[in-house]
N, C-alpha and C positions, 0 to 999 in steps of 0.2 A: 547544499551540504557539501563539505569538503571531502576529499577522498578518504582520509583516515577515519572520519566519522561514518562514512558509507561502508567502509570495510568492517568496522566494528559492528555496525548494525547487521550487515550480511552474515557475519560470523555467528550471530544468535540463532540462525536457522540451520536445519539439517541440509545435507547435500541436495536432495531432490527439490525441496521447497526453495532453497537458495537459488538453484538454477532457474526454476520457474519464475521466481521474483525478479531476478536480474534480466531475464528475457523480456518480461513484461515491462520493466522500466526502460529497457532499450527501445521498445516499440511505442513508448508513450507519445512520440511526436505524430503518430498515426491515429491518435484518439482525439475526439472532439474536445475542445477546451472546457465545455460545459460539463461533460462527463467527469473530467478530472476535478473540477470544482466541487461537484456532488460527492465524489470520493473523498476529497479533502475534508469536507464538512462531516461526513460520516466517521472518518478516522478521528477527527478532533473530538466528536461527541463520545466515541468509544474511549479515547484517551482521558477525557475529563470524567467520564462515568462508565467504567468498565462493566458495570452491571446492566447497562442499557441493552435492551433487546436488539440483536443484530439482524433480525428478520424484517426490519422496516423497509429495506431496499430490496428491489427485485433483482433478477439476473441469474446467471448460471454459475 
């Protein structure tokens, strides 16, 4: 994603959530690639069907 698209997306969030989101993105290189793939699949499913229950995946 290019910088202008990233900035536009980040602007959709409030200050606190945006800061948390950007911190997590900055730390993604420390996350196992399989976990990122699982997250991508879950986000795709939500994007394609927003009514899908989000409690399928565990975590905190």
